[in-house]
N, C-alpha and C positions, 0 to 999 in steps of 0.2 A: 498510396504511401509506399515508399521503397523499403526494402528489408533492412537497410543499414540504420534505420531509425527504430528497430525493434530488437527486443531481447526476450529470450525464454527464461523465466524465473520459476523456481520451486520454493514454496513456502507452506507452512502449516498455520492454520487459523483454528484456534480452539481444538487442537489435536487432529484436525482434518487436513490431509495433504492436498495441495493444489499445484498445478503446473500451468503457467499462463504465458502467452506471447503478448508482450506489452510494448507500447510505444515508449521509447526512452525518455520522452519529454513529459510523461504523465507522472503523477505522484503516487506513492504507496497508498495514500488515502483514497485516491480515485480508483485504484485497482481493487482495494478492499470493498469499497461500496458498489462500484459499477460492474466489476467482473465476477466477484465472488458473491455479492449480495449481502455482505456483512455491514449493516448500517449502524452498528454501535459507535464507531468512531465518527465524530462530527467535524465539519469544517467550520472554523470560527473566523479567524482573521484572514485566512487565505495566504499567510506569509510564514507560518510556523512559529510565531512568537507568543501566542496566547496560551498554547498548551492544550487546546481542545482536541487536536488531532493526534495526541500522543498515544503510541501503541507500545506494548511490551515487546522487547527484543529477546531472541533465544538465549543470548549470553547473560540474561538477567538484568539488562539495562532497559533503556527506553529509546525510542526514536521518533522524532516528529514525522508524522506521515505526510 
């Protein structure tokens, strides 16, 4: 896979900082579950419509993962 399909992201999960190199085509849910090992968020409909993959966002809102 070439580097133009990857981004380095920084995020905090439950107060723990993480820095990841991720494929741009993956979802936040996949990064949380597969790269960080945080299995609390679940994949429901696989389209972001059912709300199962909702995560809290730093700005106080939410984001479908």
